[in-house]
MARPAKE-582818 format. One record per residue (C-alpha): residue number from 1; residue in three letters; x, z, y negated. Coordinates in steps of 0.5 Angstrom, whole numbers, plus 500, padded with zeros to 3 digits. Layout:
BEGIN
+-------+-------+-----+-----+-----+
| vexvo | tikol |  px |  pz |  py |
+-------+-------+-----+-----+-----+
|   NUM |   ALA |   X |   Z |   Y |
...
+-------+-------+-----+-----+-----+
This chain:
BEGIN
+-------+-------+-----+-----+-----+
| vexvo | tikol |  px |  pz |  py |
+-------+-------+-----+-----+-----+
|     1 |   MET | 501 | 500 | 500 |
|     2 |   ARG | 502 | 498 | 494 |
|     3 |   VAL | 499 | 503 | 487 |
|     4 |   TRP | 501 | 501 | 480 |
|     5 |   ARG | 503 | 507 | 477 |
|     6 |   GLY | 505 | 509 | 471 |
|     7 |   ASP | 501 | 509 | 463 |
|     8 |   LEU | 502 | 503 | 457 |
|     9 |   SER | 509 | 506 | 456 |
|    10 |   GLY | 512 | 504 | 462 |
|    11 |   ALA | 509 | 503 | 470 |
|    12 |   ASP | 512 | 500 | 476 |
|    13 |   PHE | 509 | 499 | 483 |
|    14 |   ALA | 510 | 505 | 488 |
|    15 |   ASP | 510 | 502 | 496 |
|    16 |   TYR | 507 | 508 | 501 |
|    17 |   VAL | 506 | 507 | 508 |
|    18 |   MET | 500 | 510 | 510 |
|    19 |   PRO | 497 | 511 | 518 |
|    20 |   ARG | 492 | 505 | 519 |
|    21 |   VAL | 486 | 510 | 521 |
|    22 |   GLU | 480 | 507 | 524 |
|    23 |   GLY | 474 | 506 | 519 |
|    24 |   ALA | 478 | 507 | 513 |
|    25 |   VAL | 476 | 504 | 506 |
|    26 |   VAL | 481 | 503 | 501 |
|    27 |   LEU | 479 | 510 | 497 |
|    28 |   ASP | 481 | 513 | 503 |
|    29 |   VAL | 488 | 511 | 504 |
|    30 |   ILE | 488 | 512 | 495 |
|    31 |   HIS | 486 | 520 | 498 |
|    32 |   ARG | 492 | 520 | 503 |
|    33 |   VAL | 497 | 518 | 498 |
|    34 |   GLN | 495 | 522 | 493 |
|    35 |   THR | 495 | 529 | 498 |
|    36 |   GLY | 501 | 527 | 501 |
|    37 |   PRO | 507 | 523 | 498 |
|    38 |   ALA | 504 | 523 | 490 |
|    39 |   PRO | 500 | 529 | 488 |
|    40 |   ASP | 501 | 527 | 481 |
|    41 |   LEU | 497 | 520 | 483 |
|    42 |   ALA | 492 | 519 | 478 |
|    43 |   ARG | 485 | 516 | 480 |
|    44 |   ARG | 477 | 516 | 479 |
|    45 |   TRP | 472 | 516 | 485 |
|    46 |   ASN | 465 | 519 | 484 |
|    47 |   CYS | 460 | 518 | 490 |
|    48 |   LYS | 463 | 514 | 495 |
|    49 |   ALA | 457 | 511 | 497 |
|    50 |   GLY | 459 | 504 | 491 |
|    51 |   LYS | 453 | 506 | 487 |
|    52 |   CYS | 457 | 509 | 480 |
|    53 |   GLY | 463 | 504 | 479 |
|    54 |   SER | 467 | 510 | 478 |
|    55 |   CYS | 473 | 508 | 483 |
|    56 |   SER | 473 | 500 | 480 |
|    57 |   ALA | 480 | 497 | 481 |
|    58 |   GLU | 484 | 491 | 483 |
|    59 |   ILE | 485 | 490 | 490 |
|    60 |   ASN | 490 | 485 | 492 |
|    61 |   GLY | 489 | 481 | 485 |
|    62 |   ILE | 481 | 482 | 486 |
|    63 |   PRO | 477 | 487 | 482 |
|    64 |   ARG | 473 | 491 | 488 |
|    65 |   LEU | 470 | 498 | 489 |
|    66 |   LEU | 476 | 502 | 492 |
|    67 |   CYS | 470 | 506 | 497 |
|    68 |   MET | 466 | 500 | 499 |
|    69 |   THR | 473 | 495 | 501 |
|    70 |   ARG | 474 | 496 | 508 |
|    71 |   MET | 482 | 497 | 510 |
|    72 |   ASP | 480 | 492 | 516 |
|    73 |   ALA | 477 | 487 | 511 |
|    74 |   LEU | 484 | 487 | 508 |
|    75 |   PRO | 490 | 481 | 512 |
|    76 |   GLU | 493 | 485 | 517 |
|    77 |   GLY | 501 | 486 | 516 |
|    78 |   GLU | 501 | 485 | 508 |
|    79 |   PRO | 502 | 489 | 503 |
|    80 |   VAL | 495 | 492 | 500 |
|    81 |   THR | 496 | 492 | 492 |
|    82 |   VAL | 491 | 496 | 488 |
|    83 |   THR | 492 | 496 | 480 |
|    84 |   PRO | 487 | 499 | 475 |
|    85 |   LEU | 482 | 494 | 472 |
|    86 |   ARG | 485 | 489 | 467 |
|    87 |   THR | 478 | 489 | 463 |
|    88 |   PHE | 479 | 497 | 461 |
|    89 |   PRO | 486 | 500 | 457 |
|    90 |   ILE | 490 | 504 | 461 |
|    91 |   VAL | 490 | 511 | 461 |
|    92 |   ARG | 494 | 512 | 467 |
|    93 |   ASP | 495 | 509 | 474 |
|    94 |   LEU | 489 | 508 | 477 |
|    95 |   VAL | 485 | 511 | 471 |
|    96 |   THR | 483 | 507 | 465 |
|    97 |   ASP | 478 | 508 | 460 |
|    98 |   VAL | 471 | 506 | 461 |
|    99 |   SER | 468 | 510 | 454 |
|   100 |   PHE | 465 | 502 | 452 |
|   101 |   ASN | 461 | 503 | 459 |
|   102 |   TYR | 458 | 509 | 455 |
|   103 |   GLU | 457 | 507 | 449 |
|   104 |   MET | 453 | 500 | 452 |
|   105 |   ALA | 449 | 505 | 456 |
|   106 |   ARG | 446 | 508 | 450 |
|   107 |   LEU | 444 | 501 | 447 |
|   108 |   VAL | 440 | 499 | 454 |
|   109 |   PRO | 433 | 502 | 453 |
|   110 |   PRO | 430 | 506 | 459 |
|   111 |   PHE | 425 | 503 | 462 |
|   112 |   ALA | 418 | 504 | 462 |
|   113 |   PRO | 413 | 501 | 466 |
|   114 |   GLY | 406 | 500 | 463 |
|   115 |   PRO | 399 | 503 | 465 |
|   116 |   PRO | 395 | 501 | 471 |
|   117 |   GLU | 391 | 495 | 471 |
|   118 |   ALA | 383 | 496 | 473 |
|   119 |   ASP | 384 | 496 | 480 |
|   120 |   GLY | 388 | 503 | 479 |
|   121 |   ILE | 395 | 498 | 481 |
|   122 |   TYR | 402 | 498 | 477 |
|   123 |   ARG | 404 | 491 | 477 |
|   124 |   MET | 410 | 488 | 474 |
|   125 |   THR | 411 | 482 | 471 |
|   126 |   GLN | 418 | 478 | 473 |
|   127 |   ILE | 421 | 481 | 465 |
|   128 |   ASP | 419 | 487 | 467 |
|   129 |   VAL | 423 | 487 | 474 |
|   130 |   GLU | 429 | 484 | 470 |
|   131 |   ARG | 429 | 490 | 465 |
|   132 |   ALA | 429 | 495 | 470 |
|   133 |   ARG | 435 | 492 | 474 |
|   134 |   SER | 439 | 492 | 467 |
|   135 |   SER | 436 | 500 | 466 |
|   136 |   ALA | 439 | 501 | 473 |
|   137 |   SER | 446 | 498 | 473 |
|   138 |   ALA | 447 | 502 | 465 |
|   139 |   SER | 444 | 509 | 468 |
|   140 |   SER | 449 | 507 | 475 |
|   141 |   VAL | 455 | 507 | 470 |
|   142 |   SER | 453 | 514 | 467 |
|   143 |   CYS | 455 | 517 | 475 |
|   144 |   ALA | 462 | 515 | 473 |
|   145 |   ASN | 462 | 523 | 470 |
|   146 |   THR | 468 | 524 | 474 |
|   147 |   SER | 475 | 527 | 475 |
|   148 |   ALA | 482 | 523 | 473 |
|   149 |   THR | 487 | 527 | 479 |
+-------+-------+-----+-----+-----+
């Protein structure tokens, strides 16, 4: 595993060789790196269920969730490279400043369905469905209240 380490003042990759564990996702390996050879590794995670997005990083150059990327789905015999998302300013190691997400989430109006129709059934138009999806996406960003350890 090649993990980007550092901050804006300087950074480089650190290589870690970790034992293969059946069913592991990249976040599991990052946790093992942090509890073993690199206890000062900074990273974010929260739900480990692919819902909050707080463990977003680039894996082999592709933006992904660390908690949803299975190690056995990555090329075997090649190092797995993990870097912070290029989209956001770097704080340290795999932690980026995602405050922009919070600012944008505040601008999204909460979804509130209209009253039921005369038959007592709630119906949604397609525009309401799209607004509900937009609101749900914005609220998932709020799950990113995580520690940068």
